[in-house]
Each structure stands twice: as C-alpha cells, then as structure tokens.
N, C-alpha and C positions, 0 to 999 in steps of 0.2 A: 720396296718391301715385298710386293707380289712376286717380283723376279726371284728374290731370295728364297721365298717360300717354295716357289716352283723348283728351284735348284735343290732345295732340301728334300723335296718329295722325289725328284728324279734320282738323287744320289742313292737313295735306298735301293732302287732297282739296279743301279750300277754295282753297288756293293754285293747285292744278292747274286748277280750274274758272275762276278769275279770269285766270290766265295764258293759258288756252285762249281766252278772249275776245280777248286781245291778239293771239294767234297768228292768230285768224280775221280780225281787222281788218287786220293787217299783210299776211297772205297774200291776203286779198280785195283789198286795195289794189294789191298786186303784180300780181294777175291782171287787175284793171281797167286798170292802166297798160299791161300787155302787150297787151290787147285794143285799146286806142287806138293803141299803137305799130304794131300790125298794120294798122290802118286808115290810119295815116300812111304806112307803107311801101307799101301798095297805091296810095295817091295818088301817091307818088313814082314808082312803077313805071309808072303810067298816063301820067304826064307824060313819063317817059323813053321811052315807046313811040312818041313822035312822030317825024317825019321827021328824018333826020340821024344819022349814026353816032356822033357825039360824045355824044348824049344817052344812049346805051347805057352810057357810062362812069359815069353818075351812080350807079346801084346799086353798081357796083364800088367807087367811091370812098367811098360812105357806109358800106358794110359793112366795108370795110377800116378806115376811121376808127373805126367802132363797136367792132370787135374789138380794135383797138389801145388804145382808151380803156378798155374793160372789163378788158383784161389789165393795164394800168397801175394801175387801181383794185385789182385782186386782188393785185398784187405788194406793196401797202402793208400787207396784213393776212395773217398766217399762216393757211393752210387756206382762204382765201377762193376760190381757184381750184378749178375742177372741180365735182363734184356736191355734196360735203359729207357724203354718206351714209356714206362710209368713215370720216370723222372721228367721226360720231355713234356708229358701231360701235366705234371705237377707245376712245372715252370710256367706253362701257359695259364694255368689257373692261379698263378701267383701264390702257390703254396710252398714253393721251394725256389732256391736261387740257382741260376745257370752256372755251370762250371766248365772251364775249358783248359786250364793250365796243364794239369797232369792227367785229366780224364782221357784225352785222345791217345797218348802213348799207352796208358794202362789198358784201354779197350782194345787197341790194336794188338799189343803183345799178348795180353791175357786171352783175348778171343782167339787169336791165331793158335796159341798153345792148346787151349781147351777144345776147340772145334777140330783142330788139326790132329789131336790125339785120338779122336773118335767119339767123344761124348755126343749124345743125341741132342744137339743144340743147333740153332740157326744163325747164319751170318748176318741176317738183317738187323738184329738187335744192336750189335756193336756198330754197324755202319750207320744206322739211324742216330744213335747216341753221339758218334763221332761227328756226323753231319751237323747235329744241333750244337755241339761244342764249337765247331768251326763257325757256325752262324752267330753264336754268342760273341766269340772273339772278334769277328768281322764287324759286328754291330758297334762294339766299343771302339775299335780302331777307326771305323768309318764315322765316328762321332754322330751316330744316329740318336734320336730321342728315345726315351724308355719304351714307348709303345712300338716303334718300328724295330727296335732291338729285340723285343719279345717276339714280334712277328717273324723276324729273321731267324731267330733260334728255332721256332716251329717250322718255318718254311724249309730251312736247310735240313731239318730232320726228315721231312718228306722227300727231299732230294736224295737223302741217304737211302731211303727205302727204294726209290726209283733205281738207284745204282745197284742195290743188292740184287734186284730181280730184272734189271733192264726193262723197267715198267714205268715210264714217265707219267702216264695218266694215273696209274695206280698210286704214285707218290702224292699227286694232287688230291685225289679222292681220300686217301688216308689222312691227310692233314685236315680236310674239311669234315669228314665223317667221324673218324676215330679220335684224333687228338683234340680238336677244338669243338666239334659238334655244331659248327656254324659255317656259313659261306659269306665271307666278307670280300668285297671286290679287291681291296688292297692286299689282303692276305693271299688271295688267289693269284694275283699278278706277281707278287714276290715269290710265291712257290713256283710259278711257271718259269720265272726268270732263273731261279736257282736250279730247278729240275732239268730244264733243257740243257743248260751248260754242263751240269753234272753228268748227265747220261752221255753227252757228246765227249766229254773228257775221259770218262771211264771206258768208252768204246775204243780209245787209242790203246788201252792196255788189254782189255778182255774181249774186244770186238762187240758187235751188235747183234749177234745171232740170238735166236730164241733160247731162253734158259732151259726150257723143257720141250724140245721139239717132239711132235707126235705124228703118227701115221694119219693120213687123210681120213676124215670122217664126214659122213653126210648128215644133214640136219635130221634129227629124229622126227617121225610123224607126229602131228599134233595130238593124236589120241594118246600118246605116251606122256603127256604133261601130268595127268593124274598119277601116273607111276612115279614120276620124278617128285611130285608133291609128297607122296608117301615116303619116298626115299629120303627127302629132306627132313621129314619128321624123325626118322630113325637117326639121321646124321646129327640133328639137333640134340637128341637125347645122348648120343655118343659124345658130342662136344661138351654138353653139360657135365657128364661124368668125368671127362678128361680135365676140365677146368677145376672141378672139385678135387681131383687127385693131385693136380699141381699145387693147389693151396694147402691141401691136407698133408702132403709130403713135407712142405716147408714147415708147417706147424709141428709135425712130429719131430723133425730135425731140430727145431727150436728147443725142444724139451731135453735134447741130449747135451745139456750144459757142460757135462764133464768131459765131453769129447771135443778137442780143439777142432776148429773149422778146417784147418789144413789136413788133419788126420781123417776127418769125415770125407773131405773131397778125395783123398787118396783111396779110401775104401770104396767109394762110389766108382771112381775110375777103375779100380781093380775089377769090380763086378762088370762094368761095361767092357773092359778088356777081355774078360772071359767070354762074354757074348761074341765079341769080335773074332776071337780065335775059333769059335764054333761056326759063325757065318757072318761075314762083313756086312751083309745087307741088314742085319739086325741093329747096326749102330751107325753113327755118323749123322749128318744133317738130313740125309734121305734123298738127295737129288738123283743119285744113281739108281735108286730103287724106283722113284717116280718116273724117271726117264725110261727105264726098262718097261714098266707097266704101260706107259703111254705109247711106246713104240710097238706094242703088240707082243712083247716078251711074255711068255706064259709061265705061270707058277701054278703048282697044283693047289687044290683046295686046302690041303693040310699045310702047305708052305705059307699060304695066305693067312690062315688062322694063326700059325706060329708067329709070323712077322707082325701081324696086327696086335696080338696079345703082348708080345715082348716089347715092341716099340711103344705101346700104350703105357706101359709101366716105366720103361727106360727113359722116356722123355721127361716126365716129372722128376724122376730120380736124378737125372743129369742136371736139371735146373736147380735142384736142391744142393748141388755141390758148391754153390756160391762162387761160380766162375763167370766171366763175361760170356754171354751167349743168349740167343733169342729163342722164341717159341714158334715163329711162323713156319720155317722150313720143315721141321719135324711134323707140324700139323698138316702141311700139304701132303707129305708122304703118307701120313696116317689116313688122310682122306682118300688118296689114290688107292691104298690098300682096301679101304672100306668099300669104295665104289666097285673095284674089281671083284671083290668077294661077293658083294650083293648081286652083281651080274652073274656070277658063277651059280648062285642059288636060284636066281630068277630065270635064267636062260631056258630051262625046259618049258617054262610057261609062256615065254615070249614068242610071238609068231615071226616068220621070216620077214626081214626088212626092218626089224626093230633095232634100237641102238645097240652098239657093240660094247665090249668091255672098256675100250679107251674112252668112249663118251661117258660111261658111268664113273670112270676114274677121274676125269676132269671135273665133272659135277660134284663128285665126292670131295675133291680137294677144296672147292669153294664152300660147300655146305658144312663140312666139319669145321673149317676155319670160322665160319659165321657162328656156329654153335658155341665156340669158345670165346671169340673176340667180340661178337655181336656187331660186326660191321659188314653187312651184306653187300653193299655196293663196292666196298674195297675188295672183298673176296672175289666178286664177279670180275671186276676190271683187272685185278692182279692176275688171276688165273688165265683170263682171256689173253692178256699181253704176254704171259710167260709161255703159253702153248700155241697161240695163234688160232685158237678154236672159236672164232667169232660165230660160226654157224650154230653153236650150242648156247647162244645167248638166252633164248626162252627157257630151256631146261635149267640153266644156271640161275636165272632170276626166280624161277618157280621153286627150286629146291632151297635156295638161300632164304627166301621168304618163309618157307615152312620151317627151316632150321632155326631161324631167329625167333619165330613165334613159339616154337616148341621149347627151346631153352629158356625163354622168358617165362612161359607158363609153368615150367618145372622149378622156377625160383632161382635159377642160376644167374648170378650177376656177371656182367662182362669181366673177363679175367684181369684186364689191366686196371679196371676200377678197384678191384680187390687188392691187386699188387701195389697200387698207388697208396691206398689207405694203409696198407701194411708197412710200406716204406716210411710214410709220414709218422706212424706210431712208433717206429723204431729209431727215428732220427734223434 
C-alpha cells in the first residue's frame, strides 16, 4: 500500500515533466509564429509606406480584419477571449472548471491572429492559458487525483509564463505569488518539474537568449534608493490608473449592446491599424520598443510622451476587443517608456555616476507591472530574467515595494482579481 501511494505521488511529477515538454513545444511554436507574423507585418507596412494615400489604408484594413477574425474565434470557445490568467486563478479557487478540448487551438489561432495583426496585447496570456489547459488534460489522462490535477493545471500555467519570457524562476514565483497566493512544497515541485522541461523544450524552437537584452549597466549608488522609492510611488499611481482604464474600457464596451462583438473588434482593430500606419512603435506587444530603450536607443522627449500616452490608451482598448491576448508585455513596454521618460526629466538634477536611462527603464518595467498586477516579486524576478539586470536588484525591490503600497493606498485592486470577478459574474 505504501509503495502504491509512493508511485501515485511520483507519477504526478512524471506527468508534470512530460506535459511541460508539450507546453514548451506549443508555447515555443506560438512565439516562433508571432516572430514571423511581426516580420510579415513589417513587410506590409514597408509596402504601405509607398506613394499614394490609399496604401495607408492597408494596415487599417488588415488589423481590422485580424481583430474581427480573432474575436470570432474566441466567441466559439468559453473563456478564450482576454488573457486567460483570471480563468487559471478561478480554477485554482474552485470557482470555475478547467477546460482543454477546444481552448488550446482557439487560444493559439486567435492569439496569433490578434497579436500578429498588431493589437497592443501580450503573448503571455495565451501561453499561460494553453499551458494550464495542457496541464488539465495531462492530469486527466495521467489519472491523477482531483487535488493533483488542480495543482498540475496551475503549475503548467506557470510553465507557460516561463516559456513566454524565457523566465523559469518567474514562472514559479508567478504561481506562488499571483495565482495561488501560497507556497506549498508539492505545488512548488510540480511547477519546477513542468517549468524546467517547458523552457528546455521551447529553447529548441526559439533559443534561450535573453528576451530583452540590454546594454551593460553598473549598480546604482546606494544614495539613489530614495530616488527609486519616489519613482516607484509614481509608477504605482500610473499602474493604478492603467488598471482602472482596463476595467473601465471593458465596462463602457459592455454598454454597447447594439454593436456586435465582431464589429466592435473590427473598429478597434481599425483604430490600432491607423496608429500602426503612423508609427509601428505605437502598436504591437511592445518588445521591439522595450528592446530599443534598454539597448540605449534614444527617443526624444516628445516621442516618449507620444508613445506613453498612445500606448496607455491603446492597451486597454485592444484588450476590450475580446480577442485572445494578455496584459503583461504591453505593461512592460509602458514601464520602460515611463522609466526612460522619468530619467529624461530627472537627468539635469542627477549628478555624474547616477543611474542611466536603461536602469530606469528596467525598474520602470517591474514597478508599473507591480502597480497593475500587485505581484512585486513576480515583477522583479521576471524583469531580471528577461534583461539579465541582476545588479539592479535593490532598485527593483525598492521601486516595486513603493508601487505596490501606492496602488493599494489608492484603492486600486489587483487587475486580475477584478477581471476574475467580472468573468464569474458574466458566466
């Protein structure tokens, strides 16, 4: 009997590791397809930049069609629209049932079309949701008990986040801090088993390089920690405003009952396409923009303000299109913009040897993320793994602490708590 119980306990880890491989292959394929969709979109934009005003309508038409098609795909499958992280959290809390049959193809195809067409959405939402769906299916086929199957659903969702950003430790912290709010030894081990194999498998497709490589930075002097504390306060306020705009835009769109969802998605896509025709940096998930800022690429103060303002609105608007797509990647780009702009304003007051714009961009990514999601450790670990900026650990922790406290004092709830409650009310 003891041997049988031991085999049952060990079987869960074997299933997690094998399912993690599948998460890595699916998530890696999704990332590979998005990279090639970005190249195709760039080619279309280059062709549309030719003489003649009519050519400018090509990005508008393509993004509108992509948003409409992605919305149509999501409508066919419950919970396929949006990020999916709120559904993973609801399953953990036993407020909703796990789904796997049609969710995976809907998320893959819908997310590819929506994000690939240029909507301001992140790849991590679909990959997390697909990972959780694979975990749910693996739990059933592996004949795990109900508790282990629920843990596997959550653990493989964390593996999906790890694959999305090549951040294995970030996937683990995300599961413990954001999804479950607890640290259970068995859950940690299942997540580790799935995350390690998932990232290894995805590396066969997309490699294991840093997602956002940056120019080398030195550790800021300790006297700058109060500066980063104040910076975190401002980032927390910005995150609270962004979270309110995400939810508010969804509520406004809910009132447009006479407008079919697919038509609404097409209109939003057309608006995003018009922005894309003006400047591609204003649209998309934001990785190219973040990488440019972190690598020392300069933007004028006016360009920073324009990108910040437009993407602040375009992200929530894109999320309201009811297509598959996440919030994380656009948030990171918004934080990089905010950090770079803050350094632009503060640089005349900073003495020689102070932190440069790349350091502020990295800290801004984590701090704005924290202000919206309210998961400071996840933000710190995720950004550190994506950029390799381990020397910025103290500024990251300081700013994320301030951002979390500020957003909380402003009465802003964590965005996925709000989205989860909204999802359950509409079920």
